[in-house]
C-alpha positions, 0 to 999 in steps of 0.5 A, a space after each residue: 892100720 887094718 890087717 890088709 894094710 899091714 900086709 901091704 905095708 909090712 915092717 921089714 928088717 931095715 938091715 935087708 935090701 929090697 933085693 934080699 927080701 925079694 930073693 928070700 920071698 921067692 926062695 921061701 914060697 916057690 922052690 920051682 921058680 927059685 930054681 929056674 930063677 938061678 938060671 937067669 942073668 943077675 939083673 933079670 933074676 933080681 927083677 923076676 924076684 921083685 915081680 914075684 914078690 909083688 904078686 905074692 904080696 897081692 895074693 897073701 893080702 887076700 888069702 891071709 885075712 878073714 873073708 869079711 876083711 878081703 874087700 878092704 884088703 883089695 881096696 888097699 892093694 888098688 890104692 897102693 897100685 895107683 900110688 905106684 903108677 903115680 910115682 909117689 914114694 913107697 915106704 915098703 921096700 917091696 913096693 918101692 922095688 916094684 915101682 922102680 921095676 915098672 918104670 924101668 922096663 915099662 910094665 903097662 898098668 893094665 897088667 897089675 890091674 888085671 892081677 888085682 881083678 883076679 884077686 877080686 874074683 877070689 873074694 867071692 864064693 869061688 865057683 865057675 860054670 864053664 872052662 871059659 870063665 875059669 880061663 879068664 881067672 887064670 889069665 888074670 892071676 897068671 897069664 898077666 904075670 907071663 906078660 909082665 915077665 916079657 918086659 922083665 926078660 926082654 922079649 924081642 917080638 910083640 907077637 910072643 906076648 900071647 905065648 907068654 900069657 899061655 904059659 902062665 895060664 897053663 901053669 895056673 891050670 896045673 896049680 888048680 888041678 894040684 890043689 883041688 882038696 886044699 882049695 875046697 877046704 877054703 870054700 873054693 872050687 875052681 873045677 868048672 861045674 859044667 865039667 863036673 856035671 858032664 862027669 856025673 857030679 851035679 851037687 857040688 855047686 852049693 858046697 861050702 868050705 870043708 872036706 871033699 865028699 868021697 862021692 865026688 872023686 870020679 867026677 873030680 878025677 875026670 875034670 882034672 884030666 880034662 884041665 890038665 889036657 887043656 894045660 898041655 895045649 897052653 904049654 905047647 903055645 908057651 914053648 913056641 914063644 921061647 925063641 923070642 926071648 934072650 937065650 938064657 931067659 929062654 933056658 930058665 923059662 923052659 926049665 920052669 915050664 917043664 917042672 910045672 908040666 911034671 907036676 901034672 905028670 905026678 897028678 897023672 901018676 896017682 890017678 888024678 886022685 884029689 885026696 892024696 898028698 899034694 903033688 910035688 916034683 922031687 929035686 932029682 927030677 927037677 935037676 933032670 928037667 933043667 938038664 933037658 931044658 939046657 939040651 933043648 936050648 942048646 939045640 935051638 942056638 943055630 936058629 938064633 944065630 940066623 936071626 938079627 936085630 935088637 929086642 924091641 920095646 913092647 908097646 901093645 897091651 894084650 887083652 883077654 879074650 881077643 888076644 888070648 883065645 883060641 889057643 
């Protein structure tokens, strides 16, 4: 078994259930999402952890192997996904849990396929010329996660799918702005080259893995500011879709969105300097934002009582760019 396959079919502790493994994966890799997940009802919390774990597995299968092994890793992921949707038994309990989830809540195959297409974009030298090219990547690795979460959480209106994808894109843009230096060390530059060129930096297009040149600081700061402003537009659209979620789900997603937006605020507070330590939201601020999310969610309760009707099963598949852009 090659390195890629060992990640997809890892030997896991037999005494642990899939629910326990997925909950531990979420808690270990994302403190923000784990905190927001605690606000969900029990079944939704477990389902969200299963979905996160599959996405994490896909990401790690590419990022944690050598560049020359990444094509094989991607092929393994694609074969595994095809087997999941054919209904074939899965030996890895994480994949088995994901298979049960997609069957139960009806996650369209197009969404995890788009996720893997985003992973494929990371197997090549990562540089994007335009914002539009970057948004395609953001949709594939994060927008479709928002779309899958709609099926997990029980969105009541198909038109809210677009808002969910926007929230995921906003979060990914925030991630990109937070991790500029770290990504550059791995040979990835997600900041659009056109934005950097407009800011006066035109010679990063051929840069390889290494430390960001200090001469690029001003241009990177301006490009980061631009992307965070774009992220805010996507966050606002994501907020507009929350009333289409069940109340507790809306509360949890609103908290996650506020925490991610606060990461952008921390980047702003340090002057968009990519050389400083990774922007982290302190636990005290996270708890304040959870309280803020609770107050907003309580304020919208009267409007919820005026609506009636049971959630509908989502049938349409949202695709980029026609169903996503413009914001």
